[in-house]
Phi, psi and omega in degrees: 000136179299141184299324178295323178295320177298318177296325178297316178296320178298316179296320179298312180298328180279354178088008178268080190290320179297316178294319179300314180297316179301318179291321176299317179297317179297316180296320178299313180297334180272003175112357179273082187293342179293348179287342185303320181296321179291320178299315177301317180296319179300316177291320182299317184263354182072042180267118179080359177189167180298151177301142173212099181295327178295315178293320178300315180299317177303312183289327175294323176297317177300313180300319178298316179300329180266012169098006180286121186286334181274346184297322181295321178294318178298319177296319179300319181295320177298316179297321177297316179299329180271001183061032173265076194289322178292321177293321176302311181301318180299319179292321177298322178298320178297320178295322179296326179295343177257022176062039177272103182296326178293327176292323175301318177298316180296322177294320177301317178299321177301315180291325178296316187262352183070042181258107181080353180214167174285139179303139178204109178297318182297316179293323178299314180298318178302315180288327176295321178297320177296319179300316182292334178273346185290143173271357184239069179215142179289162177299318179298320178296319179296317179296318180293319178298318178297315179301310181294321179299315179297320179295318183284333181263000178078016180256030183284136175251018185290134173269160183304334183275345180285134180263158174293147178307144185296337181294340181279071184236331188294326179299327180294336182281346180274124181304142183299333179294339181269353181277149179288150178292155176295145180292150176265119182260000000 
């Protein structure tokens, strides 16, 4: 790790956010491309300067280009917040290409709910299976993928009182007018 990048992390931990961002930018310009994800996060959350989702998206794109596996998911979330659903879906696909199991789960949700794509139970199941096989998925993501897979394949052992995992919340936040119509079979 570049020494300027180390100082940036130290400044961040000390709460000196403006200095941390300045150091991350300097380290990036000096060749430490791994700083791009942190710069994107600072813009995304408004750390050390006002929030700028456009700048955050730019830096997440840079981080993705330099191989950061989480950058595509962060970009997808910004697109989701902006209701740019096809663009969101595209970013999740990029994350999936880097074996991001949580992104596979998010794509499955898109297919289940018709968000940014035409609804497809078969495609949702396909992505859930990939999520469950991934070595890069959170425990909560794995539990949710298993829950949805069982529901979609009819292998649910759910009792009426059991609730869906709490992580399954973002599709409900997307207005129904933005969802794709159900396919005509």
